[in-house]
KEPA-315925 format. One line per field, with one value per atom (N, C-alpha, C, O): x negated, y, z; atom name. Coordinates in Angstrom, 1 decimal, padded with zeros to 4 digits. Each point is the difference from the previous one (the first is absolute). Example, Ala and Ser with C-alpha at 12.3 -4.5 7.8 and 13.67 -1.06 7.14 Angstrom:
// KEPA-315925
X <- (-013.2 | 000.9 | -000.9 | -001.0 | 001.4 | -000.9 | 000.8 | -000.5) $
Y <- (-005.7 | 001.2 | 001.2 | 000.0 | 001.1 | 001.1 | 001.1 | 001.1) $
Z <- (007.8 | 000.0 | 000.0 | 000.7 | -001.4 | 000.0 | 000.8 | 000.1) $
at <- (N | CA | C | O | N | CA | C | O) $
***
This chain:
// KEPA-315925
X <- (-000.8 | 000.8 | -000.9 | -000.8 | 001.0 | -000.8 | 000.5 | 001.1 | -002.1 | 000.3 | 000.8 | -000.5 | 001.6 | 000.7 | -000.7 | 000.0 | -000.6 | -000.9 | 000.6 | -000.5 | 001.4 | 000.5 | 001.5 | 000.5 | 000.3 | 001.4 | 000.5 | -000.4 | 001.4 | 000.8 | 001.4 | 000.6 | -000.1 | 001.3 | 000.7 | -000.7 | 002.0 | 000.7 | 000.0 | 000.1 | -000.2 | 000.1 | 001.4 | 000.1 | 000.9 | 001.3 | 000.5 | 000.0 | 000.3 | 000.4 | 001.2 | 000.9 | -001.0 | 001.1 | 000.2 | 001.1 | -002.1 | 000.2 | 000.0 | 001.0 | -002.0 | 000.0 | -000.8 | -000.9 | 001.3 | -000.8 | 000.4 | 001.1 | -002.1 | 000.1 | -000.9 | -001.2 | 001.9 | -000.7 | -000.9 | 000.6 | -001.9 | -000.8 | -000.7 | -000.8 | 001.1 | -000.6 | 001.1 | 001.2 | -001.6 | 001.0 | 000.8 | 001.2 | -001.9 | 000.6 | -001.0 | -001.1 | 001.5 | -000.9 | -001.3 | -001.1 | 001.2 | -001.2 | -001.0 | -001.2 | 001.8 | -000.8 | -000.6 | -001.2 | 001.9 | -000.5 | -001.2 | -001.0 | 001.2 | -001.1 | -001.3 | -001.1 | 001.4 | -001.1 | -000.7 | -001.3 | 002.0 | -000.5 | -000.9 | -001.1 | 001.6 | -000.8 | -001.3 | -001.0 | 001.0 | -001.2 | -001.0 | -001.2 | 001.7 | -000.9 | -000.5 | -001.2 | 002.0 | -000.4 | -001.1 | -000.9 | 001.1 | -001.0 | -001.4 | -001.0 | 001.1 | -001.2 | -000.7 | -001.3 | 002.0 | -000.6 | -000.8 | 000.5 | -001.7 | -000.8 | 000.3 | 000.1 | -000.1 | 000.3 | -001.1 | -000.6 | 000.2 | 000.5 | -000.5 | -001.1 | 001.8 | -000.4 | -001.3 | -000.8 | 000.6 | -001.2 | 000.4 | -000.9 | 002.1 | 000.6 | 000.6 | 001.1 | -001.8 | 000.5 | 000.4 | -000.8 | 001.9 | 000.6 | 001.2 | 001.0 | -000.9 | 001.2 | -000.1 | -001.0 | 002.1 | 000.0 | 001.0 | 000.1 | 000.7 | 001.1 | 000.2 | -000.1 | 000.3 | 000.4 | 001.4 | 000.4 | 000.5 | 001.3 | 000.2 | -000.5 | 001.3 | 000.3 | 001.5 | 000.8 | -000.4 | 001.4 | 000.4 | -000.6 | 001.6 | 000.3 | 001.3 | 001.0 | -001.0 | 001.2 | 000.0 | -000.7 | 001.6 | 000.2 | 000.5 | 000.9 | -001.4 | 000.4 | 001.2 | 000.2 | 000.6 | 001.2 | -000.5 | 000.7 | -001.8 | -000.5 | -001.5 | -000.5 | -000.1 | -001.4 | -000.9 | 000.2 | -001.1 | -000.8 | -001.4 | -000.2 | -000.8 | -001.4 | -000.4 | 000.6 | -001.5 | -000.5 | -000.8 | 000.0 | -000.6 | -000.8 | 000.0 | -000.2 | 000.3 | -000.1 | -000.5 | 000.2 | -000.8 | -000.5 | 000.6 | 000.0 | 000.6 | 000.5 | 000.0 | 000.4 | -000.8 | 000.0 | -000.6 | 000.5 | -001.6 | -000.8 | 000.6 | -000.4 | 001.3 | 000.7 | -000.3 | 000.2 | -000.7 | -000.2 | 001.3 | 000.2 | 000.5 | 001.3 | -000.2 | -000.2 | 000.4 | -000.1 | 001.3 | 000.7 | -000.3 | 001.3 | -000.1 | -000.8 | 001.4 | 000.0 | 001.4 | 000.8 | -000.6 | 001.4 | 000.5 | 001.2 | -002.1 | 000.4 | 000.4 | -000.7 | 001.8 | 000.5 | 001.5 | 000.6 | -000.1 | 001.5 | 000.5 | -000.4 | 001.3 | 000.5 | 000.9 | 000.1 | 000.7 | 000.9 | -000.8 | 000.3 | -001.4 | -000.9 | -000.6 | -000.1 | -000.4 | -000.6 | 000.9 | -000.3 | 001.5 | 001.0 | 000.5 | 000.4 | -000.5 | 000.4 | -001.1 | 000.3 | -001.5 | -001.1 | 000.0 | 000.7 | -001.4 | -000.2 | -001.0 | -000.6 | 000.5 | -000.9 | -001.5 | -000.8 | 000.5 | -001.3 | -000.3 | -001.1 | 002.1 | -000.2 | -000.1 | -000.7 | 001.5 | -000.1 | -001.4 | -000.5 | 000.0 | -001.4 | -001.0 | -000.9 | 001.0 | -000.9 | 000.1 | -001.0 | 002.2 | 000.2 | -000.6 | -000.7 | 000.9 | -000.6 | -001.5 | -000.7 | 000.2 | -001.5 | -000.5 | -001.0 | 001.7 | -000.4 | 000.0 | -001.0 | 002.0 | 000.1 | -001.1 | -000.6 | 000.4 | -001.0 | -001.4 | -000.8 | 000.5 | -001.3 | -000.2 | -001.0 | 002.1 | -000.1 | -000.2 | -000.8 | 001.5 | -000.2 | -001.4 | -000.6 | 000.1 | -001.3 | -001.1 | -000.9 | 001.1 | -000.9 | 000.0 | -001.1 | 002.3 | 000.0 | -000.7 | -000.7 | 000.8 | -000.7 | -001.5 | -000.7 | 000.2 | -001.4 | -000.5 | -001.1 | 001.9 | -000.4 | 000.0 | -000.8 | 001.5 | 000.2 | -000.7 | 000.0 | -000.4 | -000.6 | -001.3 | 000.0 | -001.0 | -001.3 | -000.1 | -000.8 | 001.7 | 000.0 | 001.2 | 000.4 | 000.1 | 001.1 | -000.4 | 000.7 | -002.0 | -000.4 | 000.7 | -000.1 | 000.9 | 000.7 | 001.0 | 000.3 | 000.2 | 000.9 | -000.8 | 000.6 | -001.8 | -000.8 | -000.2 | 000.0 | -000.2 | -000.1 | 001.3 | 000.0 | 001.1 | 001.3 | 000.3 | 000.5 | -000.9 | 000.2 | -000.8 | 000.5 | -001.7 | -000.8 | 000.6 | 000.1 | 000.4 | 000.6 | 001.3 | 000.4 | 000.3 | 001.2 | -000.3 | 001.0 | -002.2 | -000.4 | 000.3 | 000.2 | -000.1 | 000.3 | -001.3 | -000.6 | 000.3 | -001.3 | 000.0 | -001.0 | 002.2 | 000.1 | 000.1 | 000.2 | -000.4 | 000.1 | -001.4 | -001.0 | 000.8 | 001.1 | 000.4 | -000.7 | 001.9 | 000.5 | -000.7 | -000.4 | 000.3 | -000.7 | 000.8 | -000.6 | 001.9 | 000.8 | 000.8 | 000.6 | -000.5 | 000.7 | 001.2 | -000.3 | 001.5 | 001.1 | 000.5 | 000.6 | -001.1 | 000.4 | -000.8 | -001.2 | 001.7 | -000.8 | -001.2 | 000.1 | -001.1 | -001.2 | 000.2 | 000.8 | -001.5 | 000.0 | -000.6 | -001.0 | 001.6 | -000.5 | -001.1 | 000.0 | -001.0 | -001.2 | 000.2 | -000.8) $
Y <- (-001.2 | 001.2 | 001.2 | 000.2 | 000.7 | 001.2 | 001.1 | 000.0 | 000.8 | 001.2 | 001.0 | 000.3 | 000.3 | 000.9 | 001.4 | 000.6 | -000.2 | 001.2 | 001.1 | 001.1 | -001.5 | 001.0 | -000.2 | -001.1 | 002.2 | 000.0 | 001.2 | 001.1 | -001.3 | 001.0 | 000.1 | -001.1 | 002.3 | 000.1 | 001.3 | 001.0 | -001.0 | 001.2 | 001.1 | -000.3 | 001.6 | 001.1 | 000.2 | 000.4 | -000.8 | 000.1 | -001.4 | -000.9 | 000.7 | -001.3 | -000.6 | 000.7 | -002.0 | -000.8 | 000.3 | -000.2 | 000.8 | 000.3 | -001.2 | -000.3 | -000.6 | -001.3 | -000.9 | 000.5 | -001.7 | -000.9 | -001.5 | -000.3 | -000.5 | -001.4 | -000.6 | 000.0 | -000.5 | -000.4 | 001.2 | 001.1 | -001.2 | 001.1 | 000.7 | 000.9 | -001.4 | 000.7 | 000.7 | -000.2 | 001.1 | 000.8 | -000.9 | 000.0 | -000.9 | -000.9 | -001.1 | 000.0 | -001.0 | -001.1 | 000.5 | -000.6 | 001.5 | 000.5 | 000.7 | -000.2 | 001.0 | 000.7 | -001.0 | 000.1 | -001.1 | -001.0 | -000.8 | -000.2 | -000.2 | -000.7 | 000.9 | -000.5 | 001.8 | 000.9 | 000.2 | 000.0 | 000.2 | 000.2 | -001.2 | 000.2 | -001.4 | -001.2 | -000.1 | -000.3 | 000.7 | 000.1 | 001.0 | -000.3 | 001.4 | 001.1 | -000.5 | 000.2 | -000.8 | -000.5 | -001.0 | -000.1 | -000.8 | -001.0 | 000.6 | -000.6 | 001.7 | 000.6 | 000.9 | 000.2 | 000.3 | 000.9 | -000.9 | -001.1 | 001.5 | -000.7 | 000.6 | 001.2 | -002.0 | 000.5 | -000.4 | -001.1 | 002.0 | 001.3 | 001.0 | -000.2 | 001.3 | 001.0 | 000.7 | 000.2 | 000.1 | 000.9 | 001.5 | 000.8 | -000.5 | 001.3 | 000.6 | -000.4 | 001.4 | 000.6 | -001.2 | -000.9 | 001.0 | -001.1 | -000.5 | -000.5 | 000.7 | -000.4 | -001.5 | -000.5 | -000.2 | -001.5 | -000.3 | -001.1 | 002.1 | -000.2 | 001.3 | 001.1 | -001.2 | 001.2 | -000.2 | -001.0 | 002.0 | 000.0 | 001.1 | 001.1 | -001.4 | 001.0 | 000.3 | -000.9 | 002.1 | 000.4 | 000.6 | 000.9 | -001.6 | 000.4 | 000.8 | -000.3 | 001.4 | 000.8 | 001.3 | 000.1 | 000.8 | 001.2 | -000.3 | -000.9 | 001.7 | -000.2 | 001.0 | 001.0 | -001.5 | 000.9 | 001.2 | 001.0 | -001.1 | 001.1 | 000.3 | -000.5 | 001.3 | 000.4 | -001.2 | -000.6 | 000.2 | -001.2 | 000.3 | 000.5 | -000.7 | 000.2 | -001.0 | -001.1 | 001.5 | -000.8 | -001.2 | -001.1 | 001.3 | -001.1 | 000.2 | 001.1 | -002.2 | 000.0 | -001.3 | -001.0 | 001.0 | -001.2 | -000.1 | 001.0 | -002.2 | -000.2 | -001.5 | -000.8 | 000.5 | -001.4 | -001.0 | -001.1 | 001.5 | -000.9 | -000.1 | -000.9 | 001.8 | -000.1 | 001.4 | 001.0 | -001.1 | 001.1 | 000.1 | -001.0 | 002.1 | 000.1 | 001.1 | 001.1 | -001.5 | 000.9 | 000.2 | -001.0 | 002.3 | 000.3 | 000.2 | 001.0 | -001.7 | 000.1 | 000.5 | -000.9 | 002.2 | 000.5 | -000.1 | -000.1 | 000.0 | 000.0 | -001.5 | -000.6 | 000.2 | -001.4 | 000.1 | 000.6 | -001.2 | 000.0 | -001.4 | -000.9 | 000.6 | -001.3 | -000.4 | -001.1 | 002.1 | -000.3 | -000.5 | -001.0 | 001.7 | -000.4 | -001.3 | -000.9 | 000.7 | -001.3 | -001.2 | -001.0 | 001.2 | -001.1 | -000.3 | -001.1 | 002.0 | -000.2 | -000.7 | -000.4 | 000.2 | -000.7 | -001.5 | -000.5 | -000.2 | -001.4 | -000.2 | 000.9 | -002.2 | -000.3 | 000.3 | 000.5 | -000.7 | 000.3 | 001.5 | 000.4 | 000.4 | 001.4 | 000.6 | 000.9 | -001.5 | 000.3 | -000.2 | 000.8 | -002.0 | -000.3 | 001.0 | 000.4 | -000.1 | 001.0 | 001.4 | 000.6 | -000.2 | 001.2 | 000.0 | 001.0 | -002.1 | -000.1 | 000.0 | 000.5 | -001.2 | 000.0 | 001.4 | 000.4 | 000.4 | 001.3 | 000.9 | 000.7 | -000.8 | 000.8 | -000.4 | 000.8 | -002.1 | -000.5 | 000.4 | 000.4 | -000.4 | 000.5 | 001.5 | 000.4 | 000.4 | 001.4 | 000.2 | 000.8 | -001.6 | 000.1 | -000.4 | 000.6 | -001.7 | -000.5 | 001.0 | 000.3 | 000.3 | 001.0 | 001.2 | 000.6 | -000.2 | 001.1 | -000.3 | 000.9 | -002.1 | -000.4 | 000.1 | 000.5 | -001.0 | 000.0 | 001.5 | 000.3 | 000.5 | 001.4 | 000.8 | 001.0 | -001.4 | 000.8 | -000.5 | 000.7 | -002.0 | -000.6 | -000.7 | -000.8 | 001.1 | -000.6 | -001.5 | -000.8 | 000.3 | -001.4 | -000.8 | -001.0 | 001.4 | -000.7 | -000.9 | -000.3 | -000.2 | -000.9 | -001.4 | -000.7 | 000.4 | -001.2 | -000.1 | -001.1 | 002.2 | 000.0 | -000.3 | -000.6 | 000.9 | -000.3 | -001.5 | -000.6 | -000.1 | -001.4 | -000.6 | -001.0 | 001.5 | -000.5 | 000.1 | -000.9 | 002.1 | 000.3 | -001.0 | -000.6 | 000.3 | -001.0 | -001.4 | -000.7 | 000.4 | -001.4 | -000.1 | -001.1 | 002.2 | 000.0 | 000.1 | -000.2 | 000.4 | 000.1 | 001.3 | 000.1 | 001.0 | 001.3 | 000.7 | 000.7 | -001.0 | 000.5 | 001.5 | 000.6 | 000.0 | 001.4 | 000.8 | 001.2 | -001.8 | 000.7 | 000.5 | -000.7 | 001.9 | 001.0 | 000.8 | 000.2 | 000.3 | 000.9 | 001.3 | 000.5 | 000.2 | 001.3 | 001.1 | 000.9 | -001.0 | 001.0 | -000.6 | -001.1 | 001.8 | -000.4 | 001.0 | 001.2 | -001.7 | 000.9 | 000.4 | 001.0 | -001.8 | 000.4 | 001.2 | 000.1 | 000.7 | 001.2 | -000.5 | -001.1 | 001.9 | -000.3 | 000.3 | 000.9 | -001.6 | 000.2 | 001.4 | 000.4 | 000.3 | 001.3 | -000.2 | -000.8 | 001.7 | -000.1 | 000.5 | 000.0) $
Z <- (000.0 | 000.0 | 000.0 | 000.9 | -001.9 | -000.1 | 001.0 | 000.4 | 000.0 | 000.8 | -000.9 | -001.1 | 001.6 | -000.8 | 000.0 | 001.1 | -002.2 | 000.0 | -000.9 | 000.0 | -000.9 | -000.9 | -000.2 | 000.0 | 000.0 | -000.1 | -000.8 | 000.2 | -001.0 | -000.7 | 000.7 | 000.3 | -000.1 | 000.6 | -000.5 | -000.3 | 000.2 | -000.4 | 001.1 | 001.2 | -001.7 | 000.9 | 000.6 | 001.2 | -001.9 | 000.5 | 000.5 | -000.9 | 002.1 | 000.5 | -000.7 | -000.5 | 000.4 | -000.7 | -001.4 | -000.6 | -000.1 | -001.4 | -000.8 | -000.7 | 000.8 | -000.5 | 000.9 | 000.6 | -000.5 | 000.9 | -000.2 | -000.3 | 000.4 | -000.1 | 001.2 | -000.1 | 001.1 | 001.2 | 000.5 | 000.3 | -000.3 | 000.4 | -001.2 | 000.2 | -001.4 | -001.2 | -000.7 | 000.2 | -001.1 | -000.8 | -000.9 | -000.1 | -000.7 | -000.9 | -000.3 | 000.5 | -001.3 | -000.3 | -000.7 | 000.3 | -001.2 | -000.7 | 001.0 | 000.0 | 000.9 | 001.0 | 001.0 | 000.4 | -000.1 | 001.0 | -000.7 | 000.7 | -001.9 | -000.7 | -000.1 | 000.2 | -000.6 | -000.1 | 001.3 | 000.1 | 001.0 | 001.3 | 000.5 | 000.5 | -000.8 | 000.3 | -000.7 | 000.6 | -001.9 | -000.8 | 000.6 | 000.1 | 000.2 | 000.6 | 001.4 | 000.3 | 000.5 | 001.3 | -000.1 | 000.8 | -001.8 | -000.2 | -000.5 | 000.3 | -001.0 | -000.5 | 001.0 | -000.1 | 001.1 | 001.0 | 001.0 | 000.4 | -000.1 | 001.1 | 001.3 | 000.1 | 000.9 | 001.4 | 000.9 | -000.1 | 001.0 | 000.2 | -001.0 | -000.6 | 000.4 | -001.0 | 000.3 | -000.9 | 002.2 | 000.3 | -000.3 | -000.3 | 000.3 | -000.4 | 001.3 | 000.4 | 000.2 | 001.3 | 000.9 | 000.2 | 000.4 | 000.8 | -000.7 | 000.7 | -002.0 | -000.8 | -000.4 | -000.5 | 000.8 | -000.3 | -001.1 | -000.5 | 000.1 | -001.0 | -000.7 | 000.5 | -001.9 | -000.8 | -000.4 | -000.6 | 000.8 | -000.4 | -001.0 | 000.2 | -001.2 | -001.1 | 000.1 | -000.3 | 000.7 | 000.0 | -001.3 | -000.5 | -000.2 | -001.3 | -000.1 | 000.7 | -001.5 | -000.2 | 000.8 | 001.0 | -001.4 | 000.8 | 001.4 | 000.2 | 000.7 | 001.4 | 000.3 | -000.6 | 001.6 | 000.3 | 000.9 | 000.0 | 000.6 | 000.8 | -000.4 | -000.9 | 001.7 | -000.2 | 000.4 | 001.1 | -002.0 | 000.2 | -000.4 | -001.1 | 001.9 | -000.5 | -001.1 | -000.1 | -000.7 | -001.1 | 000.5 | -000.6 | 001.8 | 000.6 | 001.5 | 000.5 | 000.2 | 001.5 | 000.4 | -000.6 | 001.8 | 000.6 | 001.4 | 000.8 | -000.4 | 001.3 | 000.3 | -000.9 | 002.1 | 000.4 | -000.9 | -000.2 | -000.5 | -000.9 | -001.4 | -000.7 | 000.4 | -001.3 | -000.7 | 000.5 | -001.8 | -000.8 | -000.9 | -000.8 | 000.8 | -000.7 | -001.0 | 000.3 | -001.6 | -001.1 | -000.6 | -000.3 | 000.1 | -000.6 | -001.5 | -000.4 | -000.4 | -001.5 | -000.4 | -000.3 | 000.2 | -000.2 | -001.4 | -000.2 | -000.8 | -001.4 | -000.4 | -000.8 | 001.4 | -000.3 | 000.0 | 000.8 | -001.9 | -000.2 | 000.2 | -000.8 | 001.8 | 000.2 | -001.2 | -000.4 | -000.1 | -001.1 | -001.2 | -000.7 | 000.4 | -001.2 | 000.3 | -000.9 | 002.1 | 000.4 | -000.2 | -000.6 | 001.1 | 000.0 | -001.4 | -000.3 | -000.6 | -001.4 | -000.8 | -001.2 | 001.7 | -000.7 | 000.2 | 000.9 | -001.8 | 000.2 | 001.1 | 000.4 | 000.1 | 001.0 | -000.4 | 000.8 | -002.1 | -000.5 | 000.1 | 000.4 | -000.9 | 000.1 | 001.4 | 000.3 | 000.6 | 001.4 | 000.6 | 000.6 | -001.0 | 000.5 | -000.5 | 000.7 | -002.0 | -000.6 | 000.7 | 000.2 | 000.1 | 000.7 | 001.4 | 000.4 | 000.3 | 001.3 | 000.0 | 000.9 | -001.9 | -000.2 | -000.3 | 000.6 | -001.4 | -000.3 | 001.2 | 000.3 | 000.5 | 001.2 | 001.0 | 000.6 | -000.4 | 000.9 | -000.4 | 000.8 | -002.1 | -000.5 | 000.4 | 000.4 | -000.6 | 000.4 | 001.5 | 000.4 | 000.4 | 001.4 | 000.4 | 000.8 | -001.4 | 000.3 | -000.4 | 000.7 | -001.9 | -000.5 | 001.0 | 000.2 | 000.3 | 000.9 | 001.3 | 000.5 | 000.0 | 001.2 | -000.2 | 000.9 | -002.0 | -000.3 | -000.2 | 000.5 | -001.1 | -000.2 | 001.3 | 000.1 | 000.9 | 001.2 | 001.2 | 001.0 | -001.0 | 001.2 | -000.4 | -000.9 | 001.7 | -000.3 | 000.3 | -000.6 | 001.4 | 000.4 | -000.6 | 000.6 | -001.7 | -000.7 | -001.1 | -000.9 | 001.0 | -001.1 | 000.0 | -001.0 | 002.0 | 000.0 | -001.1 | -000.5 | 000.0 | -001.2 | -001.3 | -000.9 | 000.9 | -001.2 | -000.1 | -001.1 | 002.2 | 000.1 | -000.5 | -000.8 | 001.3 | -000.3 | -001.5 | -000.7 | 000.1 | -001.4 | -000.8 | -001.0 | 001.4 | -000.7 | 000.1 | -001.0 | 002.2 | 000.1 | -000.8 | -000.4 | 000.2 | -000.8 | -001.5 | -000.8 | 000.4 | -001.4 | -000.6 | -001.2 | 002.0 | -000.5 | -000.5 | 000.8 | -002.0 | -000.6 | -000.2 | 000.0 | -000.2 | -000.3 | 001.2 | 000.0 | 001.2 | 001.3 | 000.4 | -000.3 | 000.9 | 000.3 | -001.1 | -001.0 | 001.1 | -001.1 | 000.0 | 001.1 | -002.2 | -000.1 | 000.7 | 000.6 | -000.6 | 000.7 | 001.1 | -000.1 | 001.2 | 001.2 | 000.2 | 000.1 | -000.1 | 000.1 | 001.4 | 000.2 | 000.8 | 001.4 | 000.4 | -000.4 | 001.3 | 000.5 | 000.8 | 000.7 | -000.7 | 000.8 | 001.4 | 000.4 | 000.5 | 001.4 | 000.3 | -000.6 | 001.5 | 000.4 | 001.0 | 000.9 | -001.1 | 000.9 | 001.4 | 000.8) $
at <- (N | CA | C | O | N | CA | C | O | N | CA | C | O | N | CA | C | O | N | CA | C | O | N | CA | C | O | N | CA | C | O | N | CA | C | O | N | CA | C | O | N | CA | C | O | N | CA | C | O | N | CA | C | O | N | CA | C | O | N | CA | C | O | N | CA | C | O | N | CA | C | O | N | CA | C | O | N | CA | C | O | N | CA | C | O | N | CA | C | O | N | CA | C | O | N | CA | C | O | N | CA | C | O | N | CA | C | O | N | CA | C | O | N | CA | C | O | N | CA | C | O | N | CA | C | O | N | CA | C | O | N | CA | C | O | N | CA | C | O | N | CA | C | O | N | CA | C | O | N | CA | C | O | N | CA | C | O | N | CA | C | O | N | CA | C | O | N | CA | C | O | N | CA | C | O | N | CA | C | O | N | CA | C | O | N | CA | C | O | N | CA | C | O | N | CA | C | O | N | CA | C | O | N | CA | C | O | N | CA | C | O | N | CA | C | O | N | CA | C | O | N | CA | C | O | N | CA | C | O | N | CA | C | O | N | CA | C | O | N | CA | C | O | N | CA | C | O | N | CA | C | O | N | CA | C | O | N | CA | C | O | N | CA | C | O | N | CA | C | O | N | CA | C | O | N | CA | C | O | N | CA | C | O | N | CA | C | O | N | CA | C | O | N | CA | C | O | N | CA | C | O | N | CA | C | O | N | CA | C | O | N | CA | C | O | N | CA | C | O | N | CA | C | O | N | CA | C | O | N | CA | C | O | N | CA | C | O | N | CA | C | O | N | CA | C | O | N | CA | C | O | N | CA | C | O | N | CA | C | O | N | CA | C | O | N | CA | C | O | N | CA | C | O | N | CA | C | O | N | CA | C | O | N | CA | C | O | N | CA | C | O | N | CA | C | O | N | CA | C | O | N | CA | C | O | N | CA | C | O | N | CA | C | O | N | CA | C | O | N | CA | C | O | N | CA | C | O | N | CA | C | O | N | CA | C | O | N | CA | C | O | N | CA | C | O | N | CA | C | O | N | CA | C | O | N | CA | C | O | N | CA | C | O | N | CA | C | O | N | CA | C | O | N | CA | C | O | N | CA | C | O | N | CA | C | O | N | CA | C | O | N | CA | C | O | N | CA | C | O | N | CA | C | O | N | CA | C | O | N | CA | C | O | N | CA | C | O | N | CA | C | O | N | CA | C | O | N | CA | C | O | N | CA | C | O | N | CA | C | O | N | CA | C | O | N | CA | C | O | N | CA | C | O | N | CA | C | O | N | CA | C | O | N | CA | C | O | N | CA | C | O | N | CA | C | O | N | CA | C | O | N | CA | C | O | N | CA | C | O | N | CA | C | O | N | CA | C | O | N | CA | C | O | N | CA | C | O | N | CA | C | O | N | CA | C | O | N | CA | C | O | N | CA | C | O) $
***
């Protein structure tokens, strides 16, 4: 049994859900990323990375750490668009989002090399992406 190190979840509760995953495509993608991530990360005191998808109902920081979890908010996500896609298209969208989140972590934290190992293990040869869409951490 693998340590749960990566999770995607909707910003708005009860938007979509299948058990503890958003849907079957997200669950399969999360399992692949979890298998690719090596534990422990060696990243601050973070043991898990969560990606919050979609616009939030309230004010939400782009990144926060609490209780060993690094939480990244990726607001540019449409559940309606996602649900209209095939499972293959959903997986590609989740991969694109995760690459952007991982690239943002590498660009903003000196000790985030764990995502480079995961990218290599996942076969993402085009990683890191040249442009990172998430805002940079304030100094």
